[in-house]
PAROMI-146523 format. One line per field, with one value per residue (C-alpha): residue number from 0; x, y, z. Coordinates in Angstrom, 1 decimal. Layout:
BEGIN
resi: NUM  ...
x: X  ...
y: Y  ...
z: Z  ...
***
This chain:
BEGIN
resi: 0  1  2  3  4  5  6  7  8  9  10  11  12  13  14  15  16  17  18  19  20  21  22  23  24  25  26  27  28  29  30  31  32  33  34  35  36  37  38  39  40  41  42  43  44  45  46  47  48  49  50  51  52  53  54  55  56  57  58  59  60  61  62  63  64  65  66  67  68  69  70  71  72  73  74  75  76  77  78  79  80  81  82  83  84  85  86  87  88  89  90  91  92  93  94  95  96  97  98  99  100  101  102  103  104  105
x: -6.7  -10.4  -12.7  -16.2  -17.7  -17.2  -18.7  -20.8  -18.0  -15.4  -11.8  -10.2  -12.6  -11.5  -8.0  -8.1  -10.9  -12.0  -9.0  -5.7  -3.9  -4.6  -3.4  -0.3  0.2  -0.6  1.3  3.8  2.2  0.6  -2.4  -0.2  1.8  -1.2  -2.7  0.6  0.7  -3.2  -2.0  0.7  -1.3  -0.1  -3.6  -5.8  -9.2  -10.9  -9.1  -9.2  -13.1  -13.3  -10.9  -12.9  -16.2  -14.9  -13.7  -16.9  -18.9  -16.7  -17.1  -20.9  -21.9  -19.6  -21.5  -24.9  -23.8  -25.5  -28.7  -27.8  -26.6  -25.9  -25.0  -28.1  -29.5  -26.5  -24.9  -21.3  -18.4  -15.6  -12.3  -13.6  -17.3  -20.3  -22.9  -26.4  -27.7  -30.0  -27.2  -24.8  -27.3  -28.1  -24.5  -24.2  -26.7  -25.9  -26.9  -26.5  -23.8  -25.5  -24.6  -24.4  -24.4  -22.5  -24.4  -26.2  -26.1  -24.5
y: 17.2  16.7  18.0  16.7  19.8  21.3  18.4  20.7  22.8  22.1  20.9  23.8  26.3  24.4  25.0  28.2  30.2  27.9  26.4  27.8  27.6  24.2  23.2  25.0  23.2  19.6  20.2  23.2  24.7  28.4  29.0  30.8  27.7  25.4  28.0  27.9  24.3  24.0  26.8  24.3  21.5  19.3  18.3  16.4  17.9  15.2  12.7  14.8  15.1  11.5  10.4  12.6  11.3  7.8  8.9  10.4  7.2  5.2  7.7  8.1  4.8  6.2  9.3  7.7  4.9  6.5  7.2  10.8  12.2  15.9  16.3  14.5  16.2  18.5  18.9  17.2  19.2  17.5  19.1  21.9  21.1  20.4  18.0  18.4  15.2  13.9  14.1  12.4  9.7  9.4  8.3  5.1  2.2  -0.6  -3.7  -7.3  -9.3  -11.9  -15.5  -18.3  -21.9  -24.1  -24.5  -21.3  -18.7  -15.5
z: 21.4  22.3  25.0  25.6  26.9  23.3  21.3  19.3  18.3  15.8  17.0  14.9  17.2  20.2  19.2  18.2  20.0  23.2  24.6  22.9  26.2  26.8  23.0  23.7  26.8  25.4  22.1  22.4  19.6  19.4  17.6  15.0  14.8  14.2  11.4  9.6  9.7  8.1  5.6  4.7  4.0  7.0  7.9  5.3  6.5  5.2  7.0  10.2  10.0  9.5  12.4  14.8  13.6  14.4  17.8  18.8  17.5  19.7  22.6  22.5  24.5  27.1  27.3  28.5  30.5  33.6  31.2  31.7  28.4  28.8  24.9  23.9  20.8  20.3  16.7  16.1  15.9  13.5  12.8  10.6  10.0  12.3  11.6  12.7  15.2  12.2  10.0  12.6  13.3  9.7  9.0  11.0  11.1  13.4  11.7  12.7  10.8  8.8  9.1  6.7  7.1  4.5  1.2  1.7  -1.3  -0.4
***
């Protein structure tokens, strides 16, 4: 479950505070159910943060395809943590792939 309008908030906040009704509609689970699953360790928080981060990285270009990005400069919420825009930008560098000719040293 993900909402572009709340990009700067954690997914946990979206589920438990901002859109609990939508969460129940989509998953059939209440906030109480979600919190129980969390307390039982069903969600690996590091993997959840990584998955949300990767999703948002993939989504970024689509948010600015009209040259208008209403979320520009905002912090980025993951599963249970928030990255500042500066931290978020520093974690990803798009570098060209080096190509090698036969006989080149690698």
